[in-house]
N, C-alpha and C positions, 0 to 999 in steps of 0.2 A: 527222492531224498526224504528221509523220515525226520521231519522237523521236531516232533515231540521227543524222539529218542536223542537227537543231537543236542537239543537245548537242555533236556533234563540231565544228561551226562555232564554238560558244561556247567549247569547251575549249581551243582553240589559244591563246587569250588568257591562260589561267590556268596552263597546264602548267609554266611556269618558276617558279611561286610555291608550288605545293602538290602533294602526292601524294594523290589522291582515290579514294574508293570511293562508288558511287552505286547506289541501288536505288529504283525507282519502280513503284508497283503501284496498280491501280484498285479493289482489294478483291476482284477476281476474277482478273485477268490481270496478268502482268508487262509493263510498258510499256517499261522500259529498265533495264539493269543493267551495271555496270562494277566489277570487283573485288568483287562482292557477297558472296563467301565469305571474303575476306581479313579477317584479324583486325587491328584497330587498337587502340591504347591507348584505353580507353573514356572516360576522364574521367567526367563526370557522367551519361553515358548508362547507366552501370551501375545507376543508381537506378531505372530502369524495371522490371526484374524484381523488385526488392525491393517496389516499389509494388504490382505485380500479386500477389505472394505474400500481402500483407496483406489486400487486398480479396477475394481468392479465399477465404482462410481465414475472413474476417469473414462473408462470404455463406454459407459452410458452417456458421457458428455455432461455429467452433473458436477464435475469439478475439473480444474486444470492443474496438471502437475508442475507447470512452470510458474505457478503463482508463488510469489515471494512471501516469506514469513520472517518477521523481525523477532529475533531472540535476544532478550536482555543479557548482558554480560554476567550479571550477578545471579547467584543462587541456582546455577545450572545443576541438574542431577548428575551425581558422580557415579562411580562404579565403572562398568564397561562403556567403551565408546571414546570419542575424541572431542566432542563439542565442549565439554567442561575444561578442556585444555586450550582449545582454539578460541579463546574468548575475544580475540581481536576481530573475529568475523561475526557480525550480528545479523546478516541477511542470508537466508538459505531458501532454496526452492523446496516445494513439497517433495519433488522427485529426489533432491539431495537427502532430505530427511528419511525418505523411504529406503533409499540405498544404504544409508548409514545404520538405520535400525536393524537391517538384516545382516549386512556384510561385517560390521564391527559391533553389532548388538548395542548400539548407542542408546542409553537410557534417556538422555535429554531429547534426542530426536523423537523417541517414542512418546514422551510426555507432550511435546509440541504437537504431534499428530493427534493425540487424544484430545488435547485442548482445542485444536482448530475446529473440529466438528462437534466436540462435546462428548463427555463420557456417557451421558444418558442416551444420546443418539446412537452411539456405537453399541451400547447394550441392547437397545430396541432392535437394531438391525440384526444383531446376533441371534435374537429370539426367533427370527424368521428362518433361520438355517436348520437343516436337518440334524446338524451336529451340536445344537445349542446346549443340550444337556451335558455334553462332554467338555465344555469350556465356560469358565466364569471370569469375566473381567469386572473387577469390583473397585479397583483403585489405580492411581498413577504408579509408575515405577519408583521404587525407593521410598514410598510413603509408608514406612513401617508404623508410624505413629497412629495411623488410622485404625489399626487393629484388624483390618480386613486382609484377606488373602486371595490372590488370583489363583485359579485352579484349572487343571486340564487333565483329561484322561488319555491313555494311550490311543484309544479309538478316536477320540475327538481330535487329537493332534494330527493323526494320520489323515483324517477326513478333511481337515482344513488345508494341509499341504497338498493333498490330492486335488482339492478344488482350485487352489492357486495354479497348479500345473495345468489343469484342464482349462482354466480361463485363458492361459496363453495358447494352448493348443487350438482352442475354438476361435481365437483372434490372432492369426499368425503374425500380423504386423506388430503386435505387442509382445510376442513370445520372448524374444531375446531380452527385451527390457525387463520383463517380469522375472525371468530366470537368472539374470546377470548376478545379483548379489548373493544368490544361493550357490552358484558355480564358483564365485570368487570369495566365498565364506572364509573369514580369517581364522575361525576356530575349527580345526579339523582333527582334534585328538580323540574324538569319540568314535562314532560308527565308521567314518571313513579313515580313521587314523592309521591302521595297519596298511591299508591299500593306498592311501595318498602318498605315502613314502615311496611307493614303488612305481608311481607314474605309469599306470597300466594303460596302454593305448586303447582307445574306443570307450573305455569306462568313463561315464559322467556321474559325478556325485554331487547332489544338491542337498544341503543340510542346514539346520538351525539348532543351535545349542541353547541350553538354559542352565544357569549355575547360581547357587546361593548356598547358605550355610547348610551342609549335609545334603545338598541337592545337586545331582548331576544328570542332566537330560540331553538327549539328542533325538532329532526327528529327521529322517532322510529319505531321499529317492535315489536309487542307483539305476542307471541305464547302461545296458551292455548289448550292443547290436540291436536285436529286435525284442529284447526282454527287459522288463522293469520289475523293481521290487521296492515297496514302501516299508519303512521300519520306524516305529516309535519306541524308544527305550527310555522309560522314565524311572528315576532312581532316587529314593529318599532314605533318611536315616543312614546316610553314607558314613561308615566308620573310617574308611581309608580311601582317599580320592583316587589313588593309583589303582585300587581294585575296581572301582566303578568304571574308570577309563578302560582298563583291561577287559572288563565284562563287555562293554560296548564294542570294543575292537574285535573281540571274538565273535560277537553277533554279526558284525560287518564282514568278517571272513566267511562265516557261514552263508551270508547272503550272496557273496561273490561266488562261492562254491556252487550254489543253486543256479546262479545266472549262467555259469559256464559249463554246467553239466546237463547233458541231454538224457532225459529219462527214457 
C-alpha cells in the first residue's frame, strides 16, 4: 500500500478546513509522517503520559492504585467527564480516577492525579523519557487563566501510547487493567468512527481523543489478527468540526485497509 499516495489524494479535500499532523507506525517501522515533530495544543492527549506514570509506578510498587483520594464537592473542573456532576461522591480510588481520565476523559480526575503526585514531579519524570521533546505538561486541565499551553506532537503522542501498550505486554497480569479504558473509550467518532459502527470481528481499537476550541485530535492503536498499527492524528485551526472528524475516519479506514491487505 502506497501510504504517501493514498493520504496525499485524501488530504486535498481537507486542507481548507484543518491544519494537521499525522504519524502512522506499525510497531516497528514508520509508515507515514507529516509534521510529526510539530507541537500542537494537546487538549486531552496530555492525559496519556499521566496515565503511563501511574501504571509504571504501580508496577514498580511505588504507589497503590486502591489508595483513596478525597475530592471536595466544590470547584471541580468541568468540561468532559462525570465527576463535576457526581458531586455526592467525594471518595475515589486512584484506579477510579485513572479509568475515568481515559474512558470518559474526565478533567477533574486528571487534575486530582496531577495534584496527588505534584505537577513538578510529573514534569521531572517526563524529562527522563525518550519522547519528552514531543510532550509538554505545563498546567492543570481547564486552567486557561495561567496563560500556559500543554502541547504534544504526533510522534510524541504515538510514542507515549506505544509505551503504555508495551508496559501491559511486558507485565501480562496488568495488561487487561491497563488497556480496559482504551478499549471502552466513550469517544469513538475519530479514527475508529467509521469502523466502530460496523463492529468488525477480531478488530480491537484502543484510542484517546483530545478536543478544545478549533482542536480535534485522536491517537489510536488498531489490532487485527497478528497485525497492529498506531496512528496519531492531530488537528488545529479546525474550521468545521465535521470535516476534522471525517478526515480522521478516512485515516482510520486506510489503516484498516492496510491491516487487512496482504502485500
